[in-house]
N, C-alpha and C positions, 0 to 999 in steps of 0.2 A: 388504623395502623396496627400492625402485628404486635403481639405481646412481646415485650423485651425479655431477654434472659434475666433470671432472678439476680438482683444486685446491680443491674445495669440500667442505663437509660439513654436517651437521645435528646440533644438540644438542637433546635433549629431556629433560625432568625425569625422573629415575630413579624409576620407580614401586616399585622394590624397597627404596628407602631409606625408613625409617619415621620420620616427624616425632615428636619427643619421646622417641625411643629412644636413650638414651645409652650403649648397649652398645658394646664395642670392635668387634664385627663390623659393626654398623650404621655406626659412625664411619668405617670403611674403605671403605664403599660410596660411589661418587661421587654428587654431587648431580645431575649431568647426564651423559648418555651419548649416543653416536650414531655413525653411519658417516661416513667420508670417503674420497674417491678421490684418491690422490696419485701423481704421476709421479716415480719414482726411477730414475736411470740409463736413462731412455727407456722404462721399463716402467710402465704403469698398474697400480696395486694398491689393493685396498680395505683400510682400516684402521679400528680402533675408536678413538674419542676418549672420554676420561673427564675430567670437570671437577669440582672441589670449590670451594665458596665458603668462604673463610677470612677470619679477622680478624687484622690485623697485631698482633703481641704487643709490638713496640717500634718506635721511629722508625728509618727508614732513609733513604737518599737519595731514594727515590721515594714512600715511604709514611710516614704518621704512625700512631702507636699507635692502634688502634681502627678504622683504615680497612679496608673490605671489599675483597678482591681475589679473583681466580680463579686457581687452580693447575690445570694440565691435563697430560695425558699422551696420547701417541699410541702405539698398539701394533698388532701384526699382528692381523688379524681372527681371532677365535676360531672354530675349526672343530670341530663336534661329531662329524662323520662320519669323523674321522681315527682309525684304530685305534691302540690303544696297543700297544707292543712288549712281548712276553712272552718270557722265556727259559726253555725247558723244562729245559735242562741247563746251568746256569751253569758257567763254567770253573774254579771253586774248590771 
């Protein structure tokens, strides 16, 4: 996917989340995912955004029980080409 404009991102429906599947694994998958480009300490970096649609379980200052809201997280972009470290001779 093309690099996003700095400070912006895109969320798309997560095609790996299966509707109607109530398994724990499926519940942990975000409803929406996408890329974002953010400037931190003067450096542009690409991040992954994940968002879940949730239902409020109780009344709060901003939500009433049953209201639908979005919970989200931003994390460093996952890189599949980074080799994992292996230790041939551990020190113990």
